[in-house]
C-alpha positions as CSV (number, residue, x, y, z in Angstrom):
1,M,-2.6,34.4,7.5
2,K,1.1,34.2,6.3
3,I,2.3,31.5,3.9
4,L,5.5,29.8,3.7
5,F,6.3,28.5,0.2
6,I,8.9,25.9,-0.2
7,S,10.0,25.1,-3.9
8,L,11.9,22.0,-4.4
9,G,13.4,20.4,-7.5
10,C,14.1,22.1,-10.9
11,D,13.9,25.5,-12.2
12,K,10.7,24.5,-14.2
13,N,9.2,23.7,-10.8
14,L,10.3,27.1,-9.5
15,V,8.3,28.9,-12.3
16,D,5.1,27.0,-11.2
17,T,5.9,28.1,-7.7
18,E,6.3,31.6,-8.7
19,M,3.0,31.8,-10.6
20,M,1.3,30.3,-7.6
21,L,2.9,33.2,-5.5
22,G,1.4,35.6,-7.9
23,M,-1.9,34.1,-7.7
24,L,-1.9,34.0,-3.7
25,E,-0.5,37.8,-3.7
26,D,-3.6,38.8,-6.0
27,A,-6.0,36.9,-3.5
28,H,-4.5,39.2,-0.7
29,Y,-2.3,36.5,1.2
30,S,1.1,37.5,2.8
31,F,4.2,35.4,2.9
32,T,7.1,34.5,5.3
33,D,10.3,32.9,5.0
34,D,10.4,32.0,8.8
35,E,8.6,28.7,9.6
36,S,7.9,29.8,13.2
37,E,5.7,32.7,11.6
38,A,3.9,30.7,9.2
39,D,0.1,29.8,9.5
40,I,0.1,27.8,6.0
41,V,2.9,25.8,4.3
42,V,2.9,24.9,0.6
43,I,5.4,22.4,-0.6
44,N,6.0,22.2,-4.4
45,S,7.5,18.8,-4.6
46,C,9.9,16.8,-6.9
47,C,10.2,13.2,-7.6
48,F,12.6,13.0,-10.7
49,I,15.2,10.8,-8.8
50,G,15.5,9.1,-5.7
51,D,17.5,11.8,-3.7
52,A,15.0,14.3,-4.7
53,K,12.0,12.2,-3.8
54,Q,13.4,11.7,-0.4
55,E,14.1,15.4,0.3
56,S,10.4,16.1,-0.8
57,I,9.2,13.3,1.7
58,N,11.6,14.6,4.4
59,T,10.2,18.0,3.8
60,I,6.6,17.0,4.2
61,L,7.4,14.8,7.3
62,E,8.8,17.9,9.1
63,F,5.9,20.1,8.3
64,S,3.5,17.3,9.0
65,E,5.0,17.0,12.7
66,M,4.3,21.1,13.0
67,K,0.7,20.4,11.7
68,K,0.2,17.7,14.5
69,S,1.5,20.1,17.0
70,G,-1.0,22.8,16.2
71,K,1.5,25.2,14.9
72,L,-0.1,25.2,11.4
73,K,-3.4,25.7,10.3
74,A,-2.9,24.0,6.8
75,L,-0.3,22.0,4.9
76,I,-0.7,21.7,1.0
77,V,1.6,19.6,-1.3
78,C,2.0,20.4,-4.9
79,G,4.2,19.3,-7.7
80,C,5.3,16.3,-9.2
81,L,5.6,14.0,-6.0
82,A,1.8,15.1,-5.3
83,Q,0.9,14.1,-8.7
84,R,2.7,10.8,-8.7
85,Y,1.8,9.6,-5.2
86,T,-1.5,11.1,-4.3
87,K,-3.0,7.8,-3.1
88,E,0.1,7.2,-0.9
89,I,0.1,10.6,0.6
90,R,-3.4,10.3,1.4
91,E,-3.1,7.1,3.1
92,E,0.1,7.8,5.2
93,L,0.1,11.4,5.7
94,P,-3.3,12.7,7.1
95,E,-1.7,16.0,8.0
96,V,-1.6,17.1,4.4
97,D,-4.8,19.0,3.8
98,A,-4.7,19.5,0.1
99,I,-3.0,18.2,-3.1
100,V,-2.3,20.1,-6.1
101,G,-0.9,18.3,-9.2
102,T,1.5,19.5,-11.6
103,L,-1.2,20.9,-14.1
104,S,-3.5,22.3,-11.3
105,I,-1.5,25.1,-9.8
106,D,-4.3,27.7,-10.9
107,H,-6.4,26.0,-7.9
108,I,-3.9,26.9,-5.2
109,V,-6.0,29.9,-3.9
110,Q,-9.2,27.5,-3.5
111,A,-6.9,24.7,-2.1
112,I,-5.8,27.0,0.5
113,K,-9.4,28.1,1.3
114,D,-10.5,24.5,1.6
115,S,-7.5,23.5,3.8
116,V,-8.1,26.4,6.3
117,E,-11.8,25.2,6.5
118,K,-10.8,21.7,7.2
119,K,-11.9,20.5,3.9
120,K,-9.9,17.7,2.4
121,T,-9.4,18.3,-1.1
122,D,-7.3,17.2,-4.1
123,Y,-7.0,19.0,-7.3
124,L,-5.7,17.0,-10.1
125,E,-6.3,18.2,-13.6
126,S,-5.3,16.0,-16.5
127,I,-1.5,16.0,-17.1
128,D,-2.1,16.7,-20.8
129,R,-4.0,19.8,-20.1
130,A,-2.6,22.9,-22.0
131,P,0.1,24.8,-20.0
132,I,-1.1,27.4,-17.6
133,T,0.2,30.8,-19.0
134,D,-0.6,34.6,-18.6
135,Q,-0.3,34.5,-15.0
136,K,1.2,37.0,-12.8
137,R,4.5,35.7,-11.4
138,I,6.5,36.9,-8.3
139,V,10.2,36.3,-9.4
140,T,12.1,34.7,-6.6
141,T,15.4,34.7,-8.0
142,G,16.6,38.3,-6.9
143,G,14.9,40.1,-10.0
144,H,17.8,40.3,-12.3
145,F,17.4,36.9,-13.9
146,A,14.4,34.7,-14.4
147,Y,13.4,31.5,-15.9
148,M,10.8,31.2,-18.6
149,K,9.2,27.8,-19.1
150,I,8.4,27.5,-22.9
151,A,6.8,24.1,-22.8
152,E,5.5,21.3,-20.6
153,G,5.9,17.8,-20.5
154,C,7.9,15.3,-23.0
155,D,7.6,12.9,-25.8
156,K,10.8,11.3,-25.5
157,H,10.1,8.5,-23.1
158,C,13.6,7.7,-22.1
159,T,13.4,4.5,-20.1
160,Y,14.6,5.9,-16.9
161,C,12.4,8.8,-16.6
162,V,9.1,9.6,-15.0
163,I,8.6,13.1,-16.6
164,P,5.8,12.0,-19.0
165,K,3.9,10.4,-16.4
166,V,3.8,13.4,-14.0
167,R,3.8,16.2,-16.6
168,G,2.4,14.6,-19.8
169,D,3.2,14.8,-23.5
170,F,5.2,17.8,-24.8
171,R,3.1,20.9,-25.2
172,S,4.5,24.2,-26.2
173,V,3.3,27.6,-24.7
174,P,1.9,29.9,-27.5
175,M,4.6,32.2,-28.9
176,E,2.7,35.3,-28.3
177,N,2.2,34.4,-24.6
178,L,5.9,34.0,-24.2
179,V,6.8,37.2,-25.8
180,E,4.6,39.1,-23.7
181,E,5.8,37.4,-20.5
182,A,9.3,38.1,-21.5
183,K,8.4,41.9,-21.9
184,R,6.7,41.9,-18.3
185,L,9.9,40.4,-16.9
186,A,12.1,42.8,-18.6
187,D,10.0,45.6,-17.5
188,S,10.3,44.4,-13.9
189,G,14.1,44.5,-14.1
190,V,15.0,41.1,-15.4
191,K,18.1,41.4,-17.3
192,E,19.1,37.5,-18.0
193,L,16.0,35.3,-19.4
194,I,16.6,31.6,-18.9
195,L,14.6,29.5,-21.3
196,V,13.6,26.1,-19.8
197,A,11.5,23.1,-20.7
198,Q,11.9,19.3,-20.5
199,E,13.3,20.0,-23.9
200,T,13.7,23.5,-25.3
201,T,14.8,22.2,-28.9
202,M,11.2,20.8,-29.8
203,Y,9.5,24.1,-29.1
204,G,6.6,24.7,-31.3
205,T,6.4,21.4,-33.0
206,D,3.0,20.6,-31.6
207,L,1.5,24.0,-32.3
208,Y,3.1,25.2,-35.5
209,G,4.1,21.9,-37.0
210,E,7.8,22.8,-37.0
211,K,10.7,23.8,-34.6
212,K,10.2,27.3,-33.6
213,L,13.0,28.0,-31.1
214,P,15.0,30.2,-33.5
215,E,12.0,32.3,-34.3
216,L,11.2,32.8,-30.5
217,L,14.9,33.5,-29.8
218,H,14.9,36.2,-32.6
219,R,11.6,37.8,-31.0
220,L,13.2,37.8,-27.8
221,C,16.2,39.4,-28.7
222,E,14.2,42.5,-29.8
223,I,12.9,43.1,-26.2
224,S,14.6,46.2,-24.8
225,G,16.1,45.6,-21.3
226,L,17.1,41.9,-21.8
227,F,20.7,41.6,-21.9
228,W,21.3,37.8,-21.7
229,I,19.1,35.1,-23.0
230,R,20.4,31.5,-21.9
231,L,19.2,28.3,-23.2
232,L,19.0,25.2,-21.1
233,Y,18.2,21.4,-21.8
234,C,18.8,21.1,-25.6
235,Y,18.7,17.5,-26.7
236,P,21.7,17.0,-29.2
237,E,19.6,15.3,-31.8
238,E,17.3,18.3,-31.9
239,I,20.0,21.0,-32.3
240,T,19.7,22.2,-35.9
241,D,21.7,24.4,-38.1
242,E,19.1,27.1,-38.0
243,L,19.5,27.2,-34.2
244,I,23.2,27.1,-34.4
245,D,23.1,30.1,-36.7
246,T,20.6,32.0,-34.3
247,I,22.9,31.5,-31.3
248,A,25.9,32.6,-33.3
249,S,24.3,35.8,-34.8
250,E,22.1,37.2,-31.9
251,E,24.3,39.4,-29.6
252,K,21.9,38.8,-26.6
253,I,22.0,34.9,-26.7
254,C,24.7,33.7,-24.5
255,H,27.2,31.3,-26.0
256,Y,26.2,28.6,-23.8
257,L,24.4,25.3,-24.4
258,D,23.2,22.6,-21.9
259,I,23.0,19.4,-23.8
260,P,22.0,16.4,-21.6
261,I,23.6,13.4,-23.3
262,Q,23.4,10.8,-20.3
263,H,26.2,8.3,-21.8
264,A,28.4,7.8,-24.7
265,A,28.4,4.0,-25.1
266,D,26.0,3.0,-27.9
267,S,24.5,-0.1,-26.2
268,V,23.8,1.9,-23.0
269,L,22.3,5.0,-25.0
270,K,20.1,2.2,-26.8
271,R,19.0,1.0,-23.5
272,M,18.1,4.3,-22.2
273,G,15.9,5.1,-25.1
274,R,18.0,8.0,-26.5
275,R,18.1,9.1,-29.9
276,T,21.7,9.5,-30.6
277,N,24.8,7.4,-30.8
278,K,28.4,8.2,-29.7
279,A,29.3,9.2,-33.3
280,Q,26.5,11.6,-33.5
281,L,27.2,13.1,-30.0
282,E,31.1,13.7,-31.1
283,E,29.8,15.3,-34.6
284,M,27.5,17.7,-32.7
285,V,30.0,18.8,-30.2
286,H,32.7,19.3,-33.1
287,K,30.1,21.2,-35.1
288,L,29.1,23.5,-32.2
289,R,32.6,24.6,-31.4
290,E,33.6,25.2,-35.1
291,R,30.7,27.3,-35.5
292,I,30.7,29.2,-32.4
293,P,34.5,29.0,-31.1
294,D,33.7,30.6,-27.6
295,I,30.7,28.4,-26.8
296,C,30.5,26.9,-23.2
297,L,28.9,23.3,-23.4
298,R,27.5,22.0,-20.3
299,T,26.3,18.4,-20.0
300,T,24.9,15.6,-17.5
301,L,25.6,11.9,-17.4
302,I,24.3,8.9,-15.7
303,S,26.6,6.4,-14.1
304,G,25.7,2.7,-13.3
305,F,22.7,2.4,-15.8
306,P,21.5,-1.0,-15.8
307,G,23.8,-3.3,-17.7
308,E,26.6,-0.8,-17.8
309,T,29.8,-2.9,-17.7
310,R,33.2,-1.7,-16.9
311,K,34.0,-1.5,-20.7
312,D,30.8,0.7,-21.3
313,F,32.1,3.0,-18.4
314,I,35.7,3.3,-19.6
315,E,34.1,4.2,-23.0
316,L,32.3,7.0,-21.2
317,Y,35.3,8.0,-19.3
318,N,37.3,8.2,-22.6
319,F,34.7,10.1,-24.2
320,V,34.7,12.7,-21.5
321,D,38.3,12.9,-21.7
322,E,38.2,13.6,-25.5
323,M,35.3,16.0,-25.4
324,E,36.5,18.3,-22.6
325,F,33.0,19.4,-21.9
326,D,33.2,22.9,-19.9
327,R,30.6,22.0,-17.6
328,L,29.5,18.4,-16.4
329,G,27.6,16.8,-13.8
330,V,27.0,13.2,-13.1
331,F,24.2,11.3,-11.3
332,P,24.2,7.9,-10.2
333,Y,21.3,5.9,-11.8
334,S,17.9,6.1,-9.8
335,K,15.9,3.1,-10.2
336,E,12.3,4.7,-10.5
337,E,9.2,2.6,-10.3
338,D,6.8,2.5,-13.3
339,T,10.0,3.1,-15.8
340,A,11.0,0.5,-18.2
341,A,14.8,0.8,-16.8
342,A,13.5,-0.6,-13.4
343,L,12.7,-3.9,-15.0
344,L,16.0,-4.3,-16.8
345,P,18.3,-6.9,-15.8
346,N,21.8,-6.4,-14.5
347,Q,21.1,-3.8,-12.1
348,V,24.5,-2.0,-11.0
349,T,25.1,-1.7,-7.3
350,E,25.0,1.6,-5.4
351,K,28.6,1.3,-4.5
352,T,29.6,1.0,-8.1
353,K,27.5,3.6,-9.3
354,C,28.9,6.3,-6.9
355,A,32.4,5.0,-7.6
356,R,31.9,5.7,-11.3
357,R,30.5,8.9,-10.8
358,D,33.2,10.0,-8.6
359,E,35.9,8.8,-11.2
360,I,34.4,10.8,-13.9
361,M,33.9,14.1,-11.7
362,E,37.7,13.6,-10.6
363,L,38.4,13.7,-14.5
364,Q,36.2,16.6,-15.0
365,Q,37.9,18.8,-12.1
366,E,41.0,18.4,-14.1
367,I,39.4,19.5,-17.2
368,S,37.6,22.2,-15.6
369,A,41.0,23.5,-14.0
370,E,42.4,23.5,-17.3
371,K,39.3,25.4,-18.7
372,A,39.4,28.0,-16.0
373,E,43.2,28.7,-16.4
374,A,42.8,29.3,-20.0
375,M,40.4,32.3,-19.2
376,I,43.2,34.3,-17.3
377,G,43.8,37.4,-19.3
378,K,40.4,37.5,-21.0
379,V,38.0,40.4,-20.5
380,L,34.5,39.2,-19.9
381,T,31.2,40.8,-19.2
382,V,29.8,39.7,-15.7
383,M,26.5,40.0,-13.9
384,V,26.7,41.0,-10.2
385,E,25.1,38.3,-8.0
386,G,25.9,39.8,-4.4
387,K,28.9,40.9,-2.2
388,V,31.0,38.9,0.1
389,A,30.5,40.0,3.6
390,D,33.1,42.1,5.2
391,E,35.3,41.9,2.0
392,D,35.8,44.0,-1.1
393,T,34.9,41.3,-3.3
394,Y,31.6,40.7,-5.4
395,V,30.3,37.4,-6.4
396,T,29.6,37.4,-10.3
397,R,28.6,35.2,-13.2
398,T,29.9,35.3,-16.8
399,Y,28.1,34.0,-19.9
400,R,29.7,30.7,-19.1
401,D,27.9,30.3,-15.9
402,A,24.1,29.4,-15.5
403,P,22.8,30.2,-11.9
404,N,23.0,27.6,-9.3
405,V,24.8,25.0,-11.4
406,D,28.1,26.7,-12.6
407,G,30.7,28.6,-11.0
408,Y,31.4,32.1,-10.2
409,L,33.8,34.9,-10.8
410,F,34.9,36.9,-7.7
411,L,35.6,40.4,-8.6
412,N,37.8,42.4,-6.2
413,T,36.8,46.1,-6.2
414,T,36.3,48.8,-3.9
415,A,33.7,50.2,-6.2
416,T,30.0,50.2,-5.0
417,L,28.0,47.7,-7.1
418,V,24.6,46.3,-6.7
419,T,23.0,43.0,-7.9
420,G,22.3,42.9,-11.5
421,D,24.9,45.3,-12.6
422,L,26.9,44.6,-15.7
423,V,30.6,45.1,-15.5
424,R,33.7,44.6,-17.6
425,V,36.1,42.3,-15.9
426,L,39.6,41.3,-16.5
427,V,40.3,37.7,-15.4
428,T,43.4,37.5,-13.3
429,D,43.3,34.0,-11.7
430,A,41.4,30.6,-11.5
431,N,40.9,27.6,-9.8
432,E,38.9,24.4,-10.6
433,Y,35.5,25.8,-11.0
434,D,35.6,29.7,-10.4
435,L,37.5,32.7,-11.7
436,M,38.9,35.8,-10.1
437,G,39.3,39.3,-11.7
438,E,39.3,43.0,-11.5
439,I,37.3,45.7,-13.2
440,Y,38.9,46.4,-16.6
441,H,39.8,49.9,-17.6
442,E,40.5,50.4,-21.2
């Protein structure tokens, strides 16, 4: 029987999907990307914000119809939506055969066996269970880069966020397990390792009593075969001088940090339950740029949080204008049930939330264009992602570009390159989000 796997949501969810694929391959299942060939469909769902939740629901409904028609033998739903809305799925979607919670992915083989035998089963281990590790993975990102989840859950309890309710409190993966996983990935051809967690900067505090991300990074840098190590989701209040020094001193660590700040007005940050204020955010950005002059800083913001006034928004807008982040995304506030923010007064209208998002993104487009133009004439190492059909142009990424969220460098050359190749490139042109270049000859 052939399984179609659909992974929705974040890269942390993707790591879970890859582990489940590894378990199923060991159980001698085969896979397909063609839904017309699928006997079984597994949907790894997301419910972080409203749009992600709706995408997951729509996907489940689509395959529920296929199940009704008899085209599918089994339909399994995993992940955050499954964990959070088990009761609702059971009541409203009888076509779903099995539900597998966020910390129950090691039950996927049994869940499929039960489903094929027409047994309705739910696998819902405690969300505070130790992270699942030492599992074979089938890397789905092309083989030249891979995500590595270094922790589960979160202790921050920001007022808008459901993650602690579906993933539990913060739990680190033991360092030895991570080093061994990284070695396996490098041996399989992975050249870029991207460290992810709900918050990477707190790594080790629960297991070792102190922040151990710098030590983990030093050990990962010793692994031959890895060329780039990238850090995502670093909360600003937890970025230490030791971590900055580690990024600055280790050649393999990309001078790139993803720092979710969410807002800049102190009153909004306080209602969000964030641990920083505007002055501290400014200080951190200045410190990072002083210590690592070529660092690329990415952040995410929320527009229209409950109680956000026009004055608050202007303060955020001016902050973005002054800080000039290299990469920036804005999400309209999503009112999530069972969160403290959903009960706050002065909820902002959808129209206003989206209009404020658009204002900031227009500003960021100007900033990005200036930043990109400043790269013209520089020589950078790029990683090849693929080739543009029928053109002598390759799609590549620089150290400044995380997969799937940032831009590209389009490399014009008649040379034959393959995905994962590393090439020195002279930047020759730029637009708002992408660069153009040619192979650099010394």
